[in-house]
C-alpha positions as CSV (number, residue, x, y, z in Angstrom):
1,M,179.0,-48.6,105.4
2,A,177.9,-51.7,107.3
3,E,174.5,-51.7,105.9
4,R,175.6,-52.2,102.7
5,T,177.6,-55.2,103.2
6,T,174.6,-56.7,105.4
7,H,172.3,-59.1,103.0
8,R,168.9,-57.8,103.2
9,V,166.0,-59.5,101.9
10,L,162.4,-58.4,101.3
11,E,159.7,-60.3,101.0
12,L,157.1,-59.0,99.1
13,G,152.9,-60.1,99.5
14,C,154.4,-62.4,102.0
15,G,151.2,-63.5,103.5
16,Q,151.1,-65.5,106.8
17,T,155.0,-67.0,105.9
18,K,158.3,-65.3,104.8
19,A,161.8,-66.2,104.7
20,P,163.7,-66.1,107.9
21,G,165.6,-62.5,108.5
22,A,163.5,-60.9,105.8
23,I,161.3,-57.9,105.7
24,G,157.6,-58.8,105.1
25,L,155.6,-56.1,103.4
26,D,152.1,-56.9,102.6
27,S,148.6,-55.0,101.7
28,N,146.5,-57.0,103.7
29,L,145.8,-56.3,107.5
30,D,144.5,-59.4,108.4
31,A,146.6,-62.5,109.7
32,T,149.6,-61.7,107.7
33,A,153.4,-62.1,108.9
34,A,154.2,-58.7,107.3
35,D,156.6,-56.3,109.0
36,L,155.4,-53.3,106.9
37,I,151.5,-52.8,105.7
38,A,151.6,-51.1,102.2
39,D,149.9,-50.9,98.7
40,L,152.4,-53.2,96.3
41,N,150.9,-51.4,93.4
42,A,152.2,-47.9,94.9
43,P,155.8,-47.3,94.8
44,L,157.5,-49.1,97.3
45,P,158.3,-47.3,100.8
46,F,162.0,-48.2,100.5
47,P,165.1,-46.0,99.0
48,D,166.9,-47.1,96.0
49,N,168.9,-49.9,96.9
50,T,168.4,-50.9,100.0
51,F,168.0,-54.6,99.5
52,A,170.4,-57.7,98.3
53,E,167.2,-59.9,97.7
54,V,164.1,-59.2,96.8
55,R,161.3,-62.0,96.9
56,A,157.7,-61.8,95.1
57,I,156.3,-65.5,95.6
58,H,153.1,-65.8,94.1
59,V,152.1,-62.2,94.0
60,I,153.5,-60.5,90.6
61,E,150.3,-62.0,89.2
62,H,147.8,-59.9,91.6
63,L,149.6,-56.6,91.1
64,H,148.2,-54.1,88.8
65,D,150.9,-52.8,86.6
66,L,153.3,-55.8,85.9
67,M,156.0,-53.1,84.5
68,K,155.5,-50.6,87.4
69,A,156.2,-53.6,89.9
70,I,159.3,-55.1,88.2
71,S,160.4,-51.3,88.0
72,E,160.0,-51.0,91.8
73,I,161.8,-54.4,92.6
74,H,164.5,-53.3,90.4
75,R,164.9,-50.0,91.8
76,V,165.2,-51.4,95.5
77,T,167.6,-53.5,94.6
78,R,170.9,-53.5,94.9
79,P,173.4,-53.8,91.6
80,G,174.2,-57.2,91.5
81,G,171.1,-58.6,93.9
82,T,168.9,-61.2,93.4
83,V,165.0,-61.0,92.4
84,L,163.1,-64.1,92.6
85,V,159.7,-64.4,91.3
86,V,157.3,-67.5,91.5
87,T,154.3,-67.2,89.8
88,P,151.7,-69.8,88.2
89,H,151.9,-70.8,84.6
90,Y,149.5,-69.6,82.9
91,T,147.8,-73.0,81.8
92,D,147.6,-74.1,85.7
93,F,144.1,-74.1,86.9
94,I,145.2,-72.0,89.8
95,S,146.1,-69.5,87.3
96,W,142.9,-68.9,86.0
97,C,140.4,-69.6,88.8
98,D,141.8,-66.9,91.7
99,P,139.8,-63.7,90.7
100,T,142.6,-61.4,92.0
101,H,144.8,-62.6,89.3
102,R,145.7,-60.0,86.8
103,W,148.4,-61.5,84.9
104,H,148.6,-65.1,83.2
105,L,152.5,-65.6,82.6
106,N,154.5,-68.3,80.6
107,T,158.4,-68.9,80.8
108,F,159.0,-66.0,78.5
109,S,157.1,-63.2,79.9
110,F,160.2,-61.7,81.6
111,R,162.3,-61.4,78.6
112,Y,161.7,-58.0,78.1
113,F,163.7,-57.0,81.2
114,G,166.7,-58.2,79.4
115,P,168.5,-57.8,76.1
116,I,166.8,-59.3,73.1
117,H,169.0,-60.3,70.2
118,G,171.8,-58.1,71.8
119,E,169.6,-55.0,72.3
120,R,167.7,-53.3,75.0
121,H,163.9,-53.3,74.3
122,W,161.9,-50.2,74.0
123,Y,159.6,-50.8,77.0
124,T,162.0,-50.5,79.2
125,R,166.0,-50.0,79.9
126,L,166.2,-51.4,83.4
127,E,167.5,-54.8,82.9
128,L,167.2,-58.5,84.7
129,R,169.8,-61.1,83.8
130,Q,167.8,-64.2,84.3
131,R,170.5,-66.8,86.3
132,T,167.9,-69.6,86.3
133,L,164.4,-70.7,85.6
134,H,162.6,-73.9,86.8
135,V,159.4,-75.0,85.5
136,E,157.2,-77.3,87.7
137,L,154.8,-79.7,85.4
138,A,152.3,-82.3,87.1
139,K,153.7,-85.3,88.5
140,V,152.5,-87.5,85.5
141,W,154.8,-85.4,83.0
142,K,157.5,-85.1,85.4
143,Y,158.0,-88.6,85.8
144,L,157.7,-89.1,82.3
145,G,160.7,-86.7,81.8
146,L,159.2,-83.9,80.3
147,Q,159.6,-81.7,82.9
148,W,163.4,-82.1,82.8
149,L,163.4,-81.7,79.0
150,V,161.6,-78.9,79.7
151,N,164.1,-77.3,82.3
152,R,167.0,-78.2,80.6
153,F,166.8,-77.6,76.8
154,V,165.8,-73.7,75.8
155,W,164.7,-75.4,72.4
156,F,162.2,-77.8,74.0
157,R,160.8,-75.2,76.4
158,R,160.0,-73.3,73.1
159,F,158.4,-76.1,71.6
160,W,156.3,-76.9,74.8
161,E,155.2,-73.2,74.8
162,F,153.8,-73.3,71.4
163,Y,152.9,-76.5,70.7
164,L,152.3,-79.0,74.0
165,C,151.5,-76.6,76.9
166,F,147.5,-76.8,76.7
167,V,148.1,-80.7,77.0
168,V,151.3,-80.8,79.0
169,R,150.5,-78.2,81.6
170,G,153.1,-76.4,83.6
171,K,152.0,-75.7,87.2
172,Q,154.4,-72.9,88.6
173,M,157.8,-71.1,87.4
174,E,160.0,-70.0,89.5
175,F,162.5,-67.4,88.3
176,T,165.8,-66.2,89.8
177,F,167.1,-62.9,88.3
178,E,170.4,-61.0,88.7
179,V,169.6,-56.5,88.8
180,V,171.7,-55.3,86.2
181,K,172.3,-51.5,87.0
């Protein structure tokens, strides 16, 4: 029972750095801070509801199947647990210059994991409740206040995604989700 009360953290694709106290999981055998080496495209080697928090920082865009990856993250995270996903915005140069990137995402890419118009989506039955989203823009746009607008108002973020993002390019996005089971 004491195991359930501890705050266990999984850092997926941790590379050379990981959060203090986290269990690092990576597929890279060389120069990694991982505690465990495993194929991140396969089922995660942990039982259901093991972690209070799962961190996927600049890893989700590398995985073969985004839906399966999110499903596995959801599976190993406790009900009410936190999932942190940091990924490049698809208009950023870094999203396209890395040949290992398979997914080029925007601020609405994860909406299928939550209710849309009050209904569950047919792609998946699992649910992630978005707690926060922070979009980082290039410094010039940040200093001009556009980053604040994108992060403050959903209607402006939608307008930015539809009409402005290829001029006012995004850098990266940081999502925080609550796992609903």
